[in-house]
N, C-alpha and C positions, 0 to 999 in steps of 0.2 A: 423565459427561462435560459440560463446559461450553464453548460456543463464543462467543468474544468477538471483535469487530472492533477493529482498530488502525488509526488514520489520524491525520492531521495536515495542516498546510499545507507547501508547498514550503520546503525548508530549516529545518524545525522540529526536525529530529533524530529523526524516527521510527525510522529504522534503528538508531540507538543504544539507543533504548528496547526496540526488538524484540530486540536482542542481550541486554540486561539481563533481559528476561523469559524468553529461551531459556536463559540461565544459571542462572535460578531454577528451571527445569524444565518451562516451557511448550513446547507443540508448536506451532511456526510453520508456518502455510501462507502462503507469500510469493506473492502475486499477480503481482508483478513478475517474479520468477524463473520462475514458470510461463509467463508470457507470452513470456519469451525462449525458453523450451524449445519451445513450441508453434509457433514461427515459424522454426525451424532449417531450414537447407537440406535439401530432400528431402521436407518435410512439406507436406501440402495447404494449410496456411495460408500457407506461404511462396510456393507457386506462385500462389495467389489474390492475395496482396499485390503480387507482381511483375507479375501480369497487369493489375492496376489502376493501379499507381503507376510501372510502368516500371523498367528496370534502372538508372536513375540513382541509386537508393537502395541499390545493392549495393556492398559493399566489395570490395577486391581478392580476399580470401579466399573470397568468395561469400556471407558473411553479410549480413544487413541492416543498413544504416547507421542505427542508431536515432536518432542525432542529427539527421541529414538528414531522416528520416522525421518526427521530431517538429517540425522547423521547417516542413515542408509542412502538417501537419495543424493546427499552431498558428494558421496564418493562413487555414484553410479548413475551416469546420464540416462541410461536406458530406463532404469527404474523411476528416475525423476520424470521422464517423459511419459511413462505409463500413469504415474500419479496425476500429473497435469491433465491427462487425457480423461480421467475420471472426474476430476474436481472442476477443472476450468469452465467446461460447458454449463455446469450447474450455477457457478458463480456468476457468469454472464447472464443467464436466465433470470436469476434473482435480482441482480443489479438492474436489469431492464424493467422489471416489475416494480421496484422501488422508485425508479425515476419516473415511470408512468404515473404512479400514485402521487409523488410530488407534484408534477406538472398538472395533474387534474385538481389539486388542492391550492397550489401556490404558483400561478402562472409566471410570476416574476422572480422565482426562486434562484439562488445561487447554489448550484449543486457541485459538490466536490467529490470526485471518484478517487478515494484514498487507496492507492495500488502500490505496494512495495516495488514490485518488478514491472512497473508499467511500460518502460522502454524495452526491457529485455523480452518482454512477452508481445511487443509490438501492439500495445492496446491504446496508444496515444492517437492513432488515426482517428479522425472524426471528431475529436475534442477541440473545443474552441480555444482553449489554452491549456498549457502544460506548465504546472508549477514545480520547480525543483527546489527542495531544501537543501542547501549547500553548506558543507563545512570542508575545510581542507583535509586532504587524506591524512595527514599527521595527527590532526585533531581527532578524526574519525577513528583511527587506529587507537589512540589513547582512550577515548571514551568506550570503545568496544572492549578492550582489555579490562578496563575497570568495571564495566557493567556485567560482563559475562565471566570474569575471572579467567581469561584466556592468557596464554603467554603470546609473545609477538608473532611468532611463526603461525600459530593457530588462527589468531585474529586476522593476520594479513591474508591467510588462505581464504577466509570468508569474504573479505573485502574484494580480493581478485575474483571470486566467483561471480561477481556481479560487474556490470558495466561500470567503468571508472566514473568517479564523481565529476570530474573535469568534463568528461564526454557528456554526461548528463546535464551539466550546466550549459554546455554549448547548444544542445538540442532543446533546452527550455525556452518558453516564450515569456515566463515570468520566473524571477529568482528570489528566493528569501535566504539571506545569509544568516545562519543559525550559529555562527562562531562567536558571537558577542554575548551580551547580557540578555536575560529573559526579556526584559522591558524592551530592548531594541528589537528582538524578534517579534514580540507582540505588536509592536508599531508597525513593522513591515508587513505582518499578516493582515493587520486591519487595512493598510493602504491597498494591499492586493484585493481584499474583499471589497473595498469601496470602488475599485476599478471594475470588478465583476459585476457588482450591484448596479452600477450606472449603465453598464452595457446591456444587462438584463433588462432594466427598465426601458432603455431606449428601443430594444427589440420588441417589447410589448406594446409600447406607444406608437412605434413606427409601423 
């Protein structure tokens, strides 16, 4: 088995690349999906988040309003740190459980840890490869404005809240340039998967 991290900047198209890798046969451990699951109503994390942030972040159905919560922590590093302290350990624990299950059933699996803030959270240590989905910042800005209906200033503030995409590219061990066509991005994703699959196979046979 080989475990690689997958990350990128906001609006870089990481989810599209994750889908291409999944279609090729990779096992995706999606940190965002896990984070949503561990804060569902009735969980200890849900109760802890409401105790700290109050009920203004609760939607009519009872679930947490992720957009509202995101707006709060975006402007308050201390509150973001508190939220991370509640959620991150649970995400790490569940991710480890999923990887153990995959290893037991598929010893030569290619496991992709899909983590938006992999580098910002210093979660890349110990991973055998770190894949960065890259687009130039100008395209990143354009896509984010179109996707979320933001003006340039608001979109740039969100981009600047993360490590720069150029720095992420420098730190990557593998890069997928997602600034071209979907077919080109798919081709690159398949090439990366084949590299990882061969390495995993060699590790099992060796």
